[in-house]
C-alpha positions in Angstrom: 25.8 127.4 192.0 25.5 126.9 188.3 27.1 123.8 186.8 30.1 124.1 184.5 30.6 121.6 181.7 34.1 120.3 181.0 34.9 118.7 177.6 37.6 117.8 175.1 37.6 118.1 171.4 35.2 116.7 168.8 35.9 113.0 167.7 37.4 112.5 171.2 40.4 110.3 171.8 41.4 108.8 175.1 43.0 112.0 176.4 40.1 114.2 175.5 37.6 112.0 177.4 39.7 111.1 180.4 41.1 114.6 180.9 37.5 115.9 181.1 36.9 113.3 183.8 40.1 113.9 185.7 39.9 117.7 185.5 36.2 117.7 186.5 37.0 115.5 189.6 39.8 118.0 190.6 37.5 121.0 190.1 34.8 119.4 192.2 37.3 118.7 195.0 38.1 122.4 194.8 34.5 123.4 195.4 33.2 123.9 191.9 30.2 122.1 190.5 31.2 120.5 187.2 30.3 117.7 184.9 32.5 116.0 182.3 30.9 115.6 178.9 32.1 114.4 175.5 31.6 115.8 172.0 31.4 112.3 170.5 31.3 108.6 171.4 34.3 106.9 173.1 36.6 104.9 170.8 37.3 101.2 171.4 40.5 102.1 173.1 38.9 104.7 175.4 36.1 102.3 176.2 38.6 99.6 177.2 40.2 102.0 179.7 36.8 103.1 181.1 35.7 99.5 181.5 39.0 98.5 183.1 38.7 101.2 185.7 34.9 100.8 186.1 34.1 104.3 185.0 31.0 105.3 183.1 31.6 107.2 179.8 30.6 110.9 180.0 27.4 111.7 178.3 27.6 112.9 174.7 26.4 116.4 173.9 26.1 118.2 170.6 25.8 121.7 172.1 26.5 123.3 175.5 25.0 126.7 175.6 21.5 125.5 176.6 23.0 123.8 179.7 25.7 126.0 180.9 26.9 129.6 180.8 30.5 128.7 181.6 32.7 125.9 180.4 36.2 124.6 180.7 38.2 123.1 177.8 40.7 120.3 178.0 42.9 118.8 175.3 42.0 121.5 172.8 41.5 125.2 172.3 40.7 125.8 168.6 37.1 126.8 168.0 36.6 124.5 165.0 37.5 121.5 167.2 35.2 122.5 170.0 31.4 122.5 170.7 29.5 124.0 167.7 28.1 126.8 170.0 31.3 127.5 171.8 30.9 131.2 170.9 27.7 131.3 173.0 29.3 130.4 176.3 32.1 131.8 178.5 35.3 129.8 178.6 36.8 130.1 182.1 39.6 127.6 181.9 41.7 125.7 179.3 44.2 122.9 180.0 45.9 121.8 176.8 49.1 120.6 175.1 48.5 121.6 171.5 49.2 124.7 169.4 47.1 127.8 170.2 45.0 129.0 167.3 41.7 130.6 166.7 41.1 131.2 170.4 40.2 134.4 172.1 38.0 135.4 175.0 36.4 138.7 176.1 37.5 138.2 179.7 40.6 136.9 181.5 40.8 133.1 181.5 42.8 130.5 183.3 45.0 129.0 180.6 47.5 126.2 181.2 49.3 125.0 178.2 52.6 123.0 178.2 54.6 121.2 175.5 54.2 117.7 176.9 52.8 114.6 175.3 49.4 114.5 177.1 47.0 116.8 178.8 46.7 114.5 181.8 50.4 115.0 182.5 49.6 118.6 183.1 46.5 117.7 185.1 48.6 115.5 187.4 50.6 118.6 188.2 47.5 120.5 189.0 46.4 117.7 191.5 49.8 118.1 193.2 49.7 121.9 193.2 46.3 121.8 195.0 47.3 119.0 197.3 44.5 116.7 196.0 45.0 113.0 196.0 44.4 111.1 192.8 41.9 108.2 193.3 42.9 104.8 191.9 40.3 104.8 189.1 41.2 108.4 188.0 44.9 107.6 188.1 44.2 104.6 185.7 42.3 106.8 183.3 45.0 109.5 183.3 47.6 106.8 182.7 45.6 105.5 179.8 45.7 108.9 178.2 49.4 109.2 178.5 49.9 105.7 177.0 47.6 106.5 174.2 49.0 110.0 173.3 52.6 108.8 173.5 52.2 105.3 172.1 53.5 103.8 175.3 56.1 106.5 175.7 57.6 105.9 172.3 56.2 108.9 170.4 58.5 112.0 169.8 55.9 114.0 171.7 56.8 112.1 174.9 58.8 114.1 177.4 60.5 113.1 180.6 57.6 114.6 182.4 55.2 112.2 180.6 57.4 109.3 181.5 57.6 110.3 185.2 53.8 110.9 185.3 53.1 107.5 183.7 55.2 105.6 186.2 53.6 107.4 189.1 50.1 106.9 187.8 50.7 103.2 187.1 51.7 102.8 190.8 48.6 104.6 191.9 46.4 102.6 189.6 48.0 99.3 190.6 48.8 98.2 187.0 52.0 97.1 185.2 52.7 100.0 182.8 54.1 97.9 180.0 51.6 95.1 180.1 48.5 97.3 180.5 49.8 99.7 177.9 50.1 97.0 175.3 46.6 95.8 176.1 45.2 99.3 175.8 46.8 100.1 172.5 45.8 96.7 171.0 42.2 97.4 172.0 42.1 100.4 169.8 43.5 98.8 166.6 40.5 96.8 165.3 39.1 98.3 162.1 37.4 95.3 160.6 34.0 96.1 162.2 34.1 99.9 161.3 32.7 101.6 158.3 34.6 104.1 156.2 33.2 107.1 158.1 34.2 105.6 161.5 37.8 104.9 160.3 38.2 108.4 159.0 36.6 110.3 161.8 37.0 108.4 165.1 40.1 110.5 165.7 40.1 113.4 163.3 40.5 117.2 163.5 40.2 120.2 161.3 43.2 122.5 160.9 43.1 125.9 159.2 46.4 126.3 157.4 46.8 129.6 155.5 43.8 129.8 153.2 43.1 126.1 153.4 41.1 123.8 155.6 42.8 120.5 156.3 41.1 117.5 157.8 43.5 115.0 159.3 42.3 111.7 160.7 44.5 109.1 162.4 44.0 105.4 163.1 46.3 103.1 165.0 46.7 99.6 163.7 49.0 96.5 164.0 48.5 95.8 160.3 48.3 98.9 158.0 47.4 96.7 155.0 44.0 95.9 156.6 43.1 99.6 156.1 44.9 100.1 152.8 42.9 97.2 151.3 39.9 99.5 151.8 41.5 102.5 150.1 39.0 103.0 147.3 36.1 102.9 149.8 37.9 105.4 152.0 38.8 107.8 149.1 35.2 107.8 148.0 34.1 108.8 151.5 36.8 111.4 151.8 35.6 112.9 148.5 32.1 113.0 149.8 33.0 114.6 153.1 35.4 117.1 151.5 32.6 118.3 149.2 30.1 118.6 152.0 32.4 120.4 154.4 34.7 122.3 152.1 37.9 120.5 153.0 40.8 121.4 150.8 42.8 118.4 151.9 41.9 115.2 153.7 44.5 112.9 155.1 44.1 109.6 156.9 47.3 108.8 158.8 47.5 105.0 159.4 49.9 104.4 162.2 51.4 101.0 163.0 51.8 101.1 166.8 54.3 98.1 166.8 56.6 99.4 164.1 56.3 103.2 164.8 55.7 104.0 161.2 52.8 105.5 159.3 51.3 105.6 155.8 48.8 108.3 154.8 45.9 108.2 152.3 45.7 111.6 150.7 42.7 113.3 149.0 42.3 116.8 147.6 43.5 119.2 144.9 46.4 120.3 147.1 47.8 116.8 147.4 51.0 117.8 145.7 51.6 120.2 148.6 51.6 117.2 150.9 54.4 115.6 148.9 56.3 118.8 149.1 55.8 119.0 152.9 57.3 115.6 153.5 59.7 115.4 150.5 58.2 112.2 149.3 56.1 111.1 146.4 52.5 110.3 146.6 52.0 106.9 144.9 48.5 105.7 144.2 47.0 108.2 146.7 49.3 107.1 149.5 52.5 108.5 151.0 54.9 106.6 153.3 55.8 108.4 156.5 58.6 106.5 158.0 59.1 107.0 161.8 56.1 109.3 161.9 53.6 108.5 164.7 52.5 112.0 166.0 50.0 114.1 164.1 50.6 117.0 166.4 54.4 117.1 166.1 55.2 115.3 162.8 52.3 116.1 160.5 50.5 119.3 161.4 53.7 121.6 161.6 55.1 120.3 158.3 51.8 120.9 156.5 51.2 124.2 158.1 54.6 125.5 157.0 53.9 124.3 153.4 50.4 125.7 153.1 50.8 129.0 155.0 
């Protein structure tokens, strides 16, 4: 039986990597032969979770077509966020919690998409539907993803289903939800040892909006000023990457996980459209986004409406 590869989006966050692991485990229990892989290195936050639950990070791949004819996607569906040769393989399954865009297949496909805060919330349902028990380590990784994606259940993307899943998985993993959650989020907030490219792209995605290509990165911090002090360095790198990749807009959303607010550094000729989208002025290349913590729900829809 040929092996299937399972992976999340480029510049993978905790949900992208752990959902590949959890969904691969489930598929293997159901008789398939799969391997979780990643389209990028694990972030500090993700590595904390992997180490805590004694799990090896999935190997990083650049392409998939040379290894597998069929793949499964988790935590994404848009082609520009996937493997560079995604058009050369057959997508047989998708489990996601994002918008559906730029996705089509030649054959019928298993597609599970729900408006919840985390892909692993959906995967937990799949474990139950197939009567497969969730091992302690897998439960811990799935919990870590929910904590990460919902900022410890405080994000507007968080649903009652996410809250219920987090509590259940915390019990299975044998951890205190609040204590472990704070430790996990704190592990991902250090930016002092990262260069400009790492800060911009450790959690970044491309979004087609109308005739424009928008690059949106997000970094979680406990002190936004630490990143803002490097604004000129970051703007220079944003300019370079925008030129090289034809980005019309580049935003870096800096989110304070303790105060649940964000400030964004904005680069691009369409920057005034960002101001219009949020009804706020851009001052010295930054825009204050009060009570904004979710790129998916509080940034992408507003910009899409303005630019489309």
